[in-house]
PyMOL Python script that loads the backbone (N, CA, C, O; Angstrom):
from pymol import cmd

cmd.read_pdbstr("""\
ATOM      1  N   MET A   1     105.790 104.227 120.444  1.00  0.00           N
ATOM      2  CA  MET A   1     105.675 105.009 119.226  1.00  0.00           C
ATOM      3  C   MET A   1     107.036 105.647 118.926  1.00  0.00           C
ATOM      4  O   MET A   1     107.647 106.259 119.802  1.00  0.00           O
ATOM      5  N   THR A   2     107.493 105.502 117.707  1.00  0.00           N
ATOM      6  CA  THR A   2     108.742 106.113 117.275  1.00  0.00           C
ATOM      7  C   THR A   2     108.403 107.278 116.361  1.00  0.00           C
ATOM      8  O   THR A   2     107.741 107.114 115.336  1.00  0.00           O
ATOM      9  N   ARG A   3     108.871 108.460 116.752  1.00  0.00           N
ATOM     10  CA  ARG A   3     108.599 109.672 115.979  1.00  0.00           C
ATOM     11  C   ARG A   3     109.929 110.378 115.744  1.00  0.00           C
ATOM     12  O   ARG A   3     110.763 110.463 116.645  1.00  0.00           O
ATOM     13  N   PHE A   4     110.123 110.890 114.508  1.00  0.00           N
ATOM     14  CA  PHE A   4     111.361 111.577 114.172  1.00  0.00           C
ATOM     15  C   PHE A   4     111.091 112.581 113.060  1.00  0.00           C
ATOM     16  O   PHE A   4     110.019 112.585 112.455  1.00  0.00           O
ATOM     17  N   GLU A   5     112.077 113.429 112.801  1.00  0.00           N
ATOM     18  CA  GLU A   5     111.974 114.428 111.731  1.00  0.00           C
ATOM     19  C   GLU A   5     113.129 114.281 110.764  1.00  0.00           C
ATOM     20  O   GLU A   5     114.264 114.024 111.167  1.00  0.00           O
ATOM     21  N   VAL A   6     112.832 114.446 109.479  1.00  0.00           N
ATOM     22  CA  VAL A   6     113.836 114.484 108.426  1.00  0.00           C
ATOM     23  C   VAL A   6     113.518 115.688 107.557  1.00  0.00           C
ATOM     24  O   VAL A   6     112.419 115.795 107.013  1.00  0.00           O
ATOM     25  N   ASP A   7     114.482 116.598 107.424  1.00  0.00           N
ATOM     26  CA  ASP A   7     114.313 117.823 106.632  1.00  0.00           C
ATOM     27  C   ASP A   7     113.059 118.602 107.031  1.00  0.00           C
ATOM     28  O   ASP A   7     112.349 119.131 106.176  1.00  0.00           O
ATOM     29  N   GLY A   8     112.793 118.666 108.341  1.00  0.00           N
ATOM     30  CA  GLY A   8     111.666 119.442 108.847  1.00  0.00           C
ATOM     31  C   GLY A   8     110.314 118.758 108.754  1.00  0.00           C
ATOM     32  O   GLY A   8     109.314 119.320 109.201  1.00  0.00           O
ATOM     33  N   GLU A   9     110.256 117.566 108.188  1.00  0.00           N
ATOM     34  CA  GLU A   9     109.005 116.806 108.067  1.00  0.00           C
ATOM     35  C   GLU A   9     108.971 115.744 109.162  1.00  0.00           C
ATOM     36  O   GLU A   9     109.931 114.989 109.317  1.00  0.00           O
ATOM     37  N   ALA A  10     107.872 115.676 109.929  1.00  0.00           N
ATOM     38  CA  ALA A  10     107.732 114.706 111.016  1.00  0.00           C
ATOM     39  C   ALA A  10     107.143 113.396 110.491  1.00  0.00           C
ATOM     40  O   ALA A  10     106.219 113.395 109.677  1.00  0.00           O
ATOM     41  N   TYR A  11     107.700 112.281 110.974  1.00  0.00           N
ATOM     42  CA  TYR A  11     107.238 110.944 110.614  1.00  0.00           C
ATOM     43  C   TYR A  11     107.001 110.149 111.890  1.00  0.00           C
ATOM     44  O   TYR A  11     107.623 110.410 112.920  1.00  0.00           O
ATOM     45  N   CYS A  12     106.105 109.187 111.816  1.00  0.00           N
ATOM     46  CA  CYS A  12     105.761 108.412 113.002  1.00  0.00           C
ATOM     47  C   CYS A  12     105.391 106.986 112.609  1.00  0.00           C
ATOM     48  O   CYS A  12     104.640 106.771 111.658  1.00  0.00           O
ATOM     49  N   TRP A  13     105.933 105.999 113.361  1.00  0.00           N
ATOM     50  CA  TRP A  13     105.531 104.610 113.180  1.00  0.00           C
ATOM     51  C   TRP A  13     104.230 104.399 113.928  1.00  0.00           C
ATOM     52  O   TRP A  13     104.123 104.768 115.097  1.00  0.00           O
ATOM     53  N   GLU A  14     103.249 103.816 113.279  1.00  0.00           N
ATOM     54  CA  GLU A  14     101.996 103.418 113.918  1.00  0.00           C
ATOM     55  C   GLU A  14     102.165 101.962 114.330  1.00  0.00           C
ATOM     56  O   GLU A  14     102.052 101.056 113.504  1.00  0.00           O
ATOM     57  N   GLY A  15     102.435 101.748 115.604  1.00  0.00           N
ATOM     58  CA  GLY A  15     102.759 100.401 116.063  1.00  0.00           C
ATOM     59  C   GLY A  15     104.051  99.967 115.404  1.00  0.00           C
ATOM     60  O   GLY A  15     105.027 100.716 115.375  1.00  0.00           O
ATOM     61  N   HIS A  16     104.053  98.761 114.877  1.00  0.00           N
ATOM     62  CA  HIS A  16     105.228  98.262 114.167  1.00  0.00           C
ATOM     63  C   HIS A  16     104.900  98.001 112.703  1.00  0.00           C
ATOM     64  O   HIS A  16     105.624  97.280 112.016  1.00  0.00           O
ATOM     65  N   SER A  17     103.798  98.593 112.228  1.00  0.00           N
ATOM     66  CA  SER A  17     103.364  98.226 110.884  1.00  0.00           C
ATOM     67  C   SER A  17     103.515  99.317 109.841  1.00  0.00           C
ATOM     68  O   SER A  17     103.958  99.029 108.729  1.00  0.00           O
ATOM     69  N   ASN A  18     103.165 100.558 110.151  1.00  0.00           N
ATOM     70  CA  ASN A  18     103.204 101.613 109.130  1.00  0.00           C
ATOM     71  C   ASN A  18     103.982 102.826 109.607  1.00  0.00           C
ATOM     72  O   ASN A  18     103.824 103.279 110.741  1.00  0.00           O
ATOM     73  N   LEU A  19     104.819 103.338 108.727  1.00  0.00           N
ATOM     74  CA  LEU A  19     105.526 104.594 108.977  1.00  0.00           C
ATOM     75  C   LEU A  19     104.915 105.629 108.053  1.00  0.00           C
ATOM     76  O   LEU A  19     104.892 105.449 106.835  1.00  0.00           O
ATOM     77  N   GLY A  20     104.422 106.711 108.629  1.00  0.00           N
ATOM     78  CA  GLY A  20     103.776 107.717 107.803  1.00  0.00           C
ATOM     79  C   GLY A  20     104.177 109.124 108.150  1.00  0.00           C
ATOM     80  O   GLY A  20     104.724 109.393 109.220  1.00  0.00           O
ATOM     81  N   SER A  21     103.896 110.019 107.225  1.00  0.00           N
ATOM     82  CA  SER A  21     104.100 111.439 107.444  1.00  0.00           C
ATOM     83  C   SER A  21     103.016 111.931 108.394  1.00  0.00           C
ATOM     84  O   SER A  21     101.834 111.666 108.179  1.00  0.00           O
ATOM     85  N   VAL A  22     103.415 112.646 109.444  1.00  0.00           N
ATOM     86  CA  VAL A  22     102.444 113.180 110.396  1.00  0.00           C
ATOM     87  C   VAL A  22     101.556 114.214 109.712  1.00  0.00           C
ATOM     88  O   VAL A  22     100.356 114.270 109.979  1.00  0.00           O
ATOM     89  N   ARG A  23     102.128 115.025 108.840  1.00  0.00           N
ATOM     90  CA  ARG A  23     101.389 116.104 108.189  1.00  0.00           C
ATOM     91  C   ARG A  23     100.415 115.599 107.133  1.00  0.00           C
ATOM     92  O   ARG A  23      99.260 116.023 107.112  1.00  0.00           O
ATOM     93  N   THR A  24     100.858 114.700 106.255  1.00  0.00           N
ATOM     94  CA  THR A  24     100.032 114.284 105.123  1.00  0.00           C
ATOM     95  C   THR A  24      99.363 112.924 105.318  1.00  0.00           C
ATOM     96  O   THR A  24      98.362 112.626 104.667  1.00  0.00           O
ATOM     97  N   GLY A  25      99.908 112.106 106.204  1.00  0.00           N
ATOM     98  CA  GLY A  25      99.379 110.763 106.391  1.00  0.00           C
ATOM     99  C   GLY A  25      99.878 109.761 105.359  1.00  0.00           C
ATOM    100  O   GLY A  25      99.503 108.590 105.404  1.00  0.00           O
ATOM    101  N   ASP A  26     100.723 110.209 104.426  1.00  0.00           N
ATOM    102  CA  ASP A  26     101.271 109.299 103.414  1.00  0.00           C
ATOM    103  C   ASP A  26     102.097 108.200 104.084  1.00  0.00           C
ATOM    104  O   ASP A  26     102.888 108.473 104.987  1.00  0.00           O
ATOM    105  N   VAL A  27     101.908 106.964 103.638  1.00  0.00           N
ATOM    106  CA  VAL A  27     102.670 105.832 104.179  1.00  0.00           C
ATOM    107  C   VAL A  27     104.023 105.782 103.486  1.00  0.00           C
ATOM    108  O   VAL A  27     104.103 105.681 102.262  1.00  0.00           O
ATOM    109  N   ILE A  28     105.079 105.854 104.276  1.00  0.00           N
ATOM    110  CA  ILE A  28     106.451 105.874 103.773  1.00  0.00           C
ATOM    111  C   ILE A  28     107.038 104.462 103.775  1.00  0.00           C
ATOM    112  O   ILE A  28     107.825 104.110 102.897  1.00  0.00           O
ATOM    113  N   ALA A  29     106.651 103.656 104.766  1.00  0.00           N
ATOM    114  CA  ALA A  29     107.145 102.285 104.884  1.00  0.00           C
ATOM    115  C   ALA A  29     106.076 101.428 105.540  1.00  0.00           C
ATOM    116  O   ALA A  29     105.247 101.911 106.312  1.00  0.00           O
ATOM    117  N   GLU A  30     106.118 100.140 105.211  1.00  0.00           N
ATOM    118  CA  GLU A  30     105.158  99.195 105.780  1.00  0.00           C
ATOM    119  C   GLU A  30     105.894  97.911 106.128  1.00  0.00           C
ATOM    120  O   GLU A  30     106.646  97.375 105.313  1.00  0.00           O
ATOM    121  N   PHE A  31     105.674  97.421 107.341  1.00  0.00           N
ATOM    122  CA  PHE A  31     106.253  96.152 107.764  1.00  0.00           C
ATOM    123  C   PHE A  31     105.148  95.117 107.857  1.00  0.00           C
ATOM    124  O   PHE A  31     104.146  95.327 108.540  1.00  0.00           O
ATOM    125  N   ILE A  32     105.334  93.988 107.161  1.00  0.00           N
ATOM    126  CA  ILE A  32     104.369  92.893 107.179  1.00  0.00           C
ATOM    127  C   ILE A  32     105.033  91.729 107.906  1.00  0.00           C
ATOM    128  O   ILE A  32     105.967  91.129 107.374  1.00  0.00           O
ATOM    129  N   PRO A  33     104.568  91.393 109.122  1.00  0.00           N
ATOM    130  CA  PRO A  33     105.194  90.324 109.905  1.00  0.00           C
ATOM    131  C   PRO A  33     105.115  88.965 109.219  1.00  0.00           C
ATOM    132  O   PRO A  33     104.263  88.743 108.359  1.00  0.00           O
ATOM    133  N   SER A  34     106.003  88.066 109.606  1.00  0.00           N
ATOM    134  CA  SER A  34     106.097  86.763 108.954  1.00  0.00           C
ATOM    135  C   SER A  34     104.844  85.916 109.121  1.00  0.00           C
ATOM    136  O   SER A  34     104.559  85.081 108.263  1.00  0.00           O
ATOM    137  N   TRP A  35     104.084  86.103 110.203  1.00  0.00           N
ATOM    138  CA  TRP A  35     102.906  85.253 110.382  1.00  0.00           C
ATOM    139  C   TRP A  35     101.800  85.586 109.398  1.00  0.00           C
ATOM    140  O   TRP A  35     100.807  84.863 109.324  1.00  0.00           O
ATOM    141  N   THR A  36     101.948  86.674 108.634  1.00  0.00           N
ATOM    142  CA  THR A  36     100.972  86.976 107.584  1.00  0.00           C
ATOM    143  C   THR A  36     101.494  86.587 106.206  1.00  0.00           C
ATOM    144  O   THR A  36     100.804  86.781 105.205  1.00  0.00           O
ATOM    145  N   ILE A  37     102.713  86.036 106.144  1.00  0.00           N
ATOM    146  CA  ILE A  37     103.291  85.593 104.878  1.00  0.00           C
ATOM    147  C   ILE A  37     102.894  84.133 104.669  1.00  0.00           C
ATOM    148  O   ILE A  37     103.031  83.317 105.581  1.00  0.00           O
ATOM    149  N   LEU A  38     102.416  83.809 103.507  1.00  0.00           N
ATOM    150  CA  LEU A  38     101.913  82.462 103.259  1.00  0.00           C
ATOM    151  C   LEU A  38     103.002  81.396 103.294  1.00  0.00           C
ATOM    152  O   LEU A  38     102.769  80.308 103.820  1.00  0.00           O
ATOM    153  N   ASP A  39     104.175  81.675 102.754  1.00  0.00           N
ATOM    154  CA  ASP A  39     105.245  80.671 102.692  1.00  0.00           C
ATOM    155  C   ASP A  39     106.123  80.778 103.933  1.00  0.00           C
ATOM    156  O   ASP A  39     107.050  81.587 103.973  1.00  0.00           O
ATOM    157  N   MET A  40     105.835  79.972 104.938  1.00  0.00           N
ATOM    158  CA  MET A  40     106.592  80.023 106.184  1.00  0.00           C
ATOM    159  C   MET A  40     107.982  79.408 106.047  1.00  0.00           C
ATOM    160  O   MET A  40     108.774  79.480 106.987  1.00  0.00           O
ATOM    161  N   LYS A  41     108.298  78.806 104.899  1.00  0.00           N
ATOM    162  CA  LYS A  41     109.612  78.219 104.676  1.00  0.00           C
ATOM    163  C   LYS A  41     110.680  79.290 104.458  1.00  0.00           C
ATOM    164  O   LYS A  41     111.870  78.978 104.411  1.00  0.00           O
ATOM    165  N   GLU A  42     110.262  80.550 104.325  1.00  0.00           N
ATOM    166  CA  GLU A  42     111.217  81.632 104.068  1.00  0.00           C
ATOM    167  C   GLU A  42     112.078  81.942 105.288  1.00  0.00           C
ATOM    168  O   GLU A  42     113.168  82.492 105.134  1.00  0.00           O
ATOM    169  N   HIS A  43     111.624  81.608 106.493  1.00  0.00           N
ATOM    170  CA  HIS A  43     112.358  81.876 107.730  1.00  0.00           C
ATOM    171  C   HIS A  43     112.737  83.348 107.845  1.00  0.00           C
ATOM    172  O   HIS A  43     113.888  83.683 108.125  1.00  0.00           O
ATOM    173  N   LYS A  44     111.777  84.205 107.630  1.00  0.00           N
ATOM    174  CA  LYS A  44     112.011  85.645 107.709  1.00  0.00           C
ATOM    175  C   LYS A  44     111.159  86.231 108.817  1.00  0.00           C
ATOM    176  O   LYS A  44     110.130  85.668 109.191  1.00  0.00           O
ATOM    177  N   LEU A  45     111.600  87.374 109.341  1.00  0.00           N
ATOM    178  CA  LEU A  45     110.793  88.096 110.328  1.00  0.00           C
ATOM    179  C   LEU A  45     109.589  88.747 109.673  1.00  0.00           C
ATOM    180  O   LEU A  45     108.564  88.979 110.315  1.00  0.00           O
ATOM    181  N   GLY A  46     109.723  89.033 108.406  1.00  0.00           N
ATOM    182  CA  GLY A  46     108.647  89.677 107.669  1.00  0.00           C
ATOM    183  C   GLY A  46     109.214  90.411 106.468  1.00  0.00           C
ATOM    184  O   GLY A  46     110.371  90.224 106.092  1.00  0.00           O
ATOM    185  N   HIS A  47     108.387  91.240 105.883  1.00  0.00           N
ATOM    186  CA  HIS A  47     108.793  92.043 104.732  1.00  0.00           C
ATOM    187  C   HIS A  47     108.689  93.522 105.099  1.00  0.00           C
ATOM    188  O   HIS A  47     107.691  93.964 105.668  1.00  0.00           O
ATOM    189  N   LEU A  48     109.721  94.268 104.769  1.00  0.00           N
ATOM    190  CA  LEU A  48     109.710  95.712 104.966  1.00  0.00           C
ATOM    191  C   LEU A  48     109.645  96.358 103.589  1.00  0.00           C
ATOM    192  O   LEU A  48     110.563  96.209 102.782  1.00  0.00           O
ATOM    193  N   ILE A  49     108.573  97.064 103.328  1.00  0.00           N
ATOM    194  CA  ILE A  49     108.376  97.735 102.045  1.00  0.00           C
ATOM    195  C   ILE A  49     108.646  99.215 102.253  1.00  0.00           C
ATOM    196  O   ILE A  49     107.947  99.878 103.020  1.00  0.00           O
ATOM    197  N   LEU A  50     109.662  99.733 101.570  1.00  0.00           N
ATOM    198  CA  LEU A  50     110.059 101.130 101.704  1.00  0.00           C
ATOM    199  C   LEU A  50     109.604 101.907 100.470  1.00  0.00           C
ATOM    200  O   LEU A  50     109.992 101.586  99.347  1.00  0.00           O
ATOM    201  N   ASN A  51     108.787 102.920 100.686  1.00  0.00           N
ATOM    202  CA  ASN A  51     108.265 103.756  99.599  1.00  0.00           C
ATOM    203  C   ASN A  51     108.923 105.129  99.616  1.00  0.00           C
ATOM    204  O   ASN A  51     108.254 106.149  99.453  1.00  0.00           O
ATOM    205  N   CYS A  52     110.232 105.148  99.813  1.00  0.00           N
ATOM    206  CA  CYS A  52     110.978 106.404  99.893  1.00  0.00           C
ATOM    207  C   CYS A  52     112.407 106.123  99.448  1.00  0.00           C
ATOM    208  O   CYS A  52     112.776 104.973  99.208  1.00  0.00           O
ATOM    209  N   ASP A  53     113.209 107.177  99.339  1.00  0.00           N
ATOM    210  CA  ASP A  53     114.600 106.971  98.940  1.00  0.00           C
ATOM    211  C   ASP A  53     115.506 107.920  99.699  1.00  0.00           C
ATOM    212  O   ASP A  53     115.045 108.741 100.492  1.00  0.00           O
ATOM    213  N   GLY A  54     116.790 107.800  99.447  1.00  0.00           N
ATOM    214  CA  GLY A  54     117.784 108.681 100.053  1.00  0.00           C
ATOM    215  C   GLY A  54     117.902 108.493 101.556  1.00  0.00           C
ATOM    216  O   GLY A  54     117.767 107.388 102.080  1.00  0.00           O
ATOM    217  N   PHE A  55     118.157 109.601 102.230  1.00  0.00           N
ATOM    218  CA  PHE A  55     118.369 109.583 103.679  1.00  0.00           C
ATOM    219  C   PHE A  55     117.126 109.103 104.412  1.00  0.00           C
ATOM    220  O   PHE A  55     117.234 108.385 105.406  1.00  0.00           O
ATOM    221  N   LEU A  56     115.936 109.494 103.933  1.00  0.00           N
ATOM    222  CA  LEU A  56     114.693 109.062 104.565  1.00  0.00           C
ATOM    223  C   LEU A  56     114.569 107.536 104.540  1.00  0.00           C
ATOM    224  O   LEU A  56     114.083 106.934 105.497  1.00  0.00           O
ATOM    225  N   ARG A  57     115.003 106.925 103.458  1.00  0.00           N
ATOM    226  CA  ARG A  57     114.977 105.461 103.352  1.00  0.00           C
ATOM    227  C   ARG A  57     115.880 104.832 104.412  1.00  0.00           C
ATOM    228  O   ARG A  57     115.504 103.846 105.046  1.00  0.00           O
ATOM    229  N   ASP A  58     117.070 105.402 104.602  1.00  0.00           N
ATOM    230  CA  ASP A  58     117.996 104.906 105.619  1.00  0.00           C
ATOM    231  C   ASP A  58     117.395 105.020 107.015  1.00  0.00           C
ATOM    232  O   ASP A  58     117.480 104.085 107.811  1.00  0.00           O
ATOM    233  N   VAL A  59     116.788 106.169 107.312  1.00  0.00           N
ATOM    234  CA  VAL A  59     116.190 106.395 108.633  1.00  0.00           C
ATOM    235  C   VAL A  59     115.006 105.451 108.841  1.00  0.00           C
ATOM    236  O   VAL A  59     114.838 104.904 109.931  1.00  0.00           O
ATOM    237  N   ALA A  60     114.191 105.256 107.817  1.00  0.00           N
ATOM    238  CA  ALA A  60     113.054 104.335 107.920  1.00  0.00           C
ATOM    239  C   ALA A  60     113.538 102.924 108.230  1.00  0.00           C
ATOM    240  O   ALA A  60     112.953 102.240 109.069  1.00  0.00           O
ATOM    241  N   LEU A  61     114.594 102.483 107.564  1.00  0.00           N
ATOM    242  CA  LEU A  61     115.139 101.145 107.791  1.00  0.00           C
ATOM    243  C   LEU A  61     115.672 101.002 109.214  1.00  0.00           C
ATOM    244  O   LEU A  61     115.370 100.020 109.892  1.00  0.00           O
ATOM    245  N   VAL A  62     116.454 101.965 109.666  1.00  0.00           N
ATOM    246  CA  VAL A  62     117.037 101.892 111.011  1.00  0.00           C
ATOM    247  C   VAL A  62     115.947 101.920 112.077  1.00  0.00           C
ATOM    248  O   VAL A  62     116.004 101.147 113.034  1.00  0.00           O
ATOM    249  N   THR A  63     114.962 102.789 111.929  1.00  0.00           N
ATOM    250  CA  THR A  63     113.898 102.856 112.936  1.00  0.00           C
ATOM    251  C   THR A  63     113.052 101.581 112.934  1.00  0.00           C
ATOM    252  O   THR A  63     112.551 101.182 113.985  1.00  0.00           O
ATOM    253  N   ALA A  64     112.884 100.940 111.788  1.00  0.00           N
ATOM    254  CA  ALA A  64     112.163  99.662 111.738  1.00  0.00           C
ATOM    255  C   ALA A  64     112.938  98.596 112.505  1.00  0.00           C
ATOM    256  O   ALA A  64     112.348  97.830 113.267  1.00  0.00           O
ATOM    257  N   LEU A  65     114.249  98.541 112.312  1.00  0.00           N
ATOM    258  CA  LEU A  65     115.073  97.558 113.020  1.00  0.00           C
ATOM    259  C   LEU A  65     115.067  97.802 114.527  1.00  0.00           C
ATOM    260  O   LEU A  65     114.990  96.857 115.312  1.00  0.00           O
ATOM    261  N   VAL A  66     115.146  99.063 114.930  1.00  0.00           N
ATOM    262  CA  VAL A  66     115.109  99.396 116.361  1.00  0.00           C
ATOM    263  C   VAL A  66     113.754  98.991 116.950  1.00  0.00           C
ATOM    264  O   VAL A  66     113.694  98.440 118.049  1.00  0.00           O
ATOM    265  N   GLY A  67     112.680  99.260 116.229  1.00  0.00           N
ATOM    266  CA  GLY A  67     111.347  98.887 116.696  1.00  0.00           C
ATOM    267  C   GLY A  67     111.204  97.380 116.861  1.00  0.00           C
ATOM    268  O   GLY A  67     110.597  96.921 117.829  1.00  0.00           O
ATOM    269  N   MET A  68     111.755  96.604 115.927  1.00  0.00           N
ATOM    270  CA  MET A  68     111.693  95.144 116.046  1.00  0.00           C
ATOM    271  C   MET A  68     112.479  94.659 117.259  1.00  0.00           C
ATOM    272  O   MET A  68     112.032  93.756 117.967  1.00  0.00           O
ATOM    273  N   GLU A  69     113.640  95.249 117.502  1.00  0.00           N
ATOM    274  CA  GLU A  69     114.453  94.852 118.646  1.00  0.00           C
ATOM    275  C   GLU A  69     113.728  95.173 119.954  1.00  0.00           C
ATOM    276  O   GLU A  69     113.723  94.361 120.879  1.00  0.00           O
ATOM    277  N   ARG A  70     113.121  96.349 120.026  1.00  0.00           N
ATOM    278  CA  ARG A  70     112.356  96.712 121.227  1.00  0.00           C
ATOM    279  C   ARG A  70     111.210  95.737 121.445  1.00  0.00           C
ATOM    280  O   ARG A  70     110.935  95.344 122.579  1.00  0.00           O
ATOM    281  N   SER A  71     110.550  95.350 120.382  1.00  0.00           N
ATOM    282  CA  SER A  71     109.441  94.403 120.467  1.00  0.00           C
ATOM    283  C   SER A  71     109.926  93.055 120.977  1.00  0.00           C
ATOM    284  O   SER A  71     109.274  92.440 121.821  1.00  0.00           O
ATOM    285  N   ASP A  72     111.066  92.588 120.473  1.00  0.00           N
ATOM    286  CA  ASP A  72     111.632  91.322 120.921  1.00  0.00           C
ATOM    287  C   ASP A  72     111.989  91.373 122.403  1.00  0.00           C
ATOM    288  O   ASP A  72     111.736  90.416 123.135  1.00  0.00           O
ATOM    289  N   GLU A  73     112.576  92.485 122.850  1.00  0.00           N
ATOM    290  CA  GLU A  73     112.946  92.624 124.253  1.00  0.00           C
ATOM    291  C   GLU A  73     111.714  92.614 125.140  1.00  0.00           C
ATOM    292  O   GLU A  73     111.721  91.984 126.198  1.00  0.00           O
ATOM    293  N   ALA A  74     110.665  93.296 124.731  1.00  0.00           N
ATOM    294  CA  ALA A  74     109.431  93.330 125.514  1.00  0.00           C
ATOM    295  C   ALA A  74     108.804  91.944 125.567  1.00  0.00           C
ATOM    296  O   ALA A  74     108.296  91.535 126.611  1.00  0.00           O
ATOM    297  N   ARG A  75     108.832  91.224 124.462  1.00  0.00           N
ATOM    298  CA  ARG A  75     108.263  89.873 124.407  1.00  0.00           C
ATOM    299  C   ARG A  75     109.020  88.952 125.355  1.00  0.00           C
ATOM    300  O   ARG A  75     108.402  88.147 126.052  1.00  0.00           O
ATOM    301  N   GLU A  76     110.353  89.054 125.396  1.00  0.00           N
ATOM    302  CA  GLU A  76     111.150  88.225 126.292  1.00  0.00           C
ATOM    303  C   GLU A  76     110.831  88.537 127.747  1.00  0.00           C
ATOM    304  O   GLU A  76     110.765  87.626 128.573  1.00  0.00           O
ATOM    305  N   ALA A  77     110.636  89.801 128.069  1.00  0.00           N
ATOM    306  CA  ALA A  77     110.307  90.193 129.444  1.00  0.00           C
ATOM    307  C   ALA A  77     108.965  89.598 129.854  1.00  0.00           C
ATOM    308  O   ALA A  77     108.816  89.140 130.988  1.00  0.00           O
ATOM    309  N   VAL A  78     107.995  89.596 128.961  1.00  0.00           N
ATOM    310  CA  VAL A  78     106.687  89.025 129.264  1.00  0.00           C
ATOM    311  C   VAL A  78     106.801  87.523 129.466  1.00  0.00           C
ATOM    312  O   VAL A  78     106.165  86.976 130.366  1.00  0.00           O
ATOM    313  N   ILE A  79     107.588  86.853 128.658  1.00  0.00           N
ATOM    314  CA  ILE A  79     107.773  85.405 128.789  1.00  0.00           C
ATOM    315  C   ILE A  79     108.429  85.088 130.133  1.00  0.00           C
ATOM    316  O   ILE A  79     108.028  84.136 130.803  1.00  0.00           O
ATOM    317  N   LEU A  80     109.432  85.871 130.537  1.00  0.00           N
ATOM    318  CA  LEU A  80     110.090  85.634 131.815  1.00  0.00           C
ATOM    319  C   LEU A  80     109.127  85.830 132.973  1.00  0.00           C
ATOM    320  O   LEU A  80     109.120  85.032 133.911  1.00  0.00           O
ATOM    321  N   VAL A  81     108.323  86.869 132.924  1.00  0.00           N
ATOM    322  CA  VAL A  81     107.345  87.105 133.996  1.00  0.00           C
ATOM    323  C   VAL A  81     106.337  85.976 134.027  1.00  0.00           C
ATOM    324  O   VAL A  81     105.989  85.494 135.105  1.00  0.00           O
ATOM    325  N   THR A  82     105.863  85.545 132.881  1.00  0.00           N
ATOM    326  CA  THR A  82     104.898  84.453 132.812  1.00  0.00           C
ATOM    327  C   THR A  82     105.497  83.170 133.389  1.00  0.00           C
ATOM    328  O   THR A  82     104.829  82.452 134.133  1.00  0.00           O
ATOM    329  N   MET A  83     106.742  82.885 133.051  1.00  0.00           N
ATOM    330  CA  MET A  83     107.392  81.683 133.561  1.00  0.00           C
ATOM    331  C   MET A  83     107.538  81.767 135.078  1.00  0.00           C
ATOM    332  O   MET A  83     107.355  80.769 135.774  1.00  0.00           O
ATOM    333  N   THR A  84     107.862  82.935 135.586  1.00  0.00           N
ATOM    334  CA  THR A  84     108.019  83.108 137.029  1.00  0.00           C
ATOM    335  C   THR A  84     106.689  82.909 137.731  1.00  0.00           C
ATOM    336  O   THR A  84     106.632  82.297 138.798  1.00  0.00           O
ATOM    337  N   LEU A  85     105.628  83.418 137.144  1.00  0.00           N
ATOM    338  CA  LEU A  85     104.311  83.302 137.789  1.00  0.00           C
ATOM    339  C   LEU A  85     103.772  81.883 137.758  1.00  0.00           C
ATOM    340  O   LEU A  85     102.997  81.500 138.634  1.00  0.00           O
ATOM    341  N   THR A  86     104.162  81.107 136.776  1.00  0.00           N
ATOM    342  CA  THR A  86     103.601  79.758 136.648  1.00  0.00           C
ATOM    343  C   THR A  86     104.412  78.692 137.373  1.00  0.00           C
ATOM    344  O   THR A  86     103.981  77.542 137.460  1.00  0.00           O
ATOM    345  N   VAL A  87     105.568  79.056 137.889  1.00  0.00           N
ATOM    346  CA  VAL A  87     106.427  78.062 138.564  1.00  0.00           C
ATOM    347  C   VAL A  87     105.887  77.754 139.937  1.00  0.00           C
ATOM    348  O   VAL A  87     106.467  76.944 140.660  1.00  0.00           O
TER     349      VAL A  87
END
""", "prot")
cmd.dss("prot")
cmd.show_as("cartoon", "prot")
cmd.util.cbc("prot")
cmd.orient("prot")
């Protein structure tokens, strides 16, 4: 879980899909992974929809990228363990 504050307002990513205000529950950003996109020819990780602007928009974008990188690292670790166990 990634949680941070901007201008005294707390925000939190729910998994890797929704970024919302802790106080109001308003969704600030939404990430839709590529496996839910119909056109797989796009070769994208997914779509990031940002419903904010200014500094909050920058922070939402950076935290989304960090979350994706952490997810990729965890996935690689699981694949390595699985490969080791099956050898």
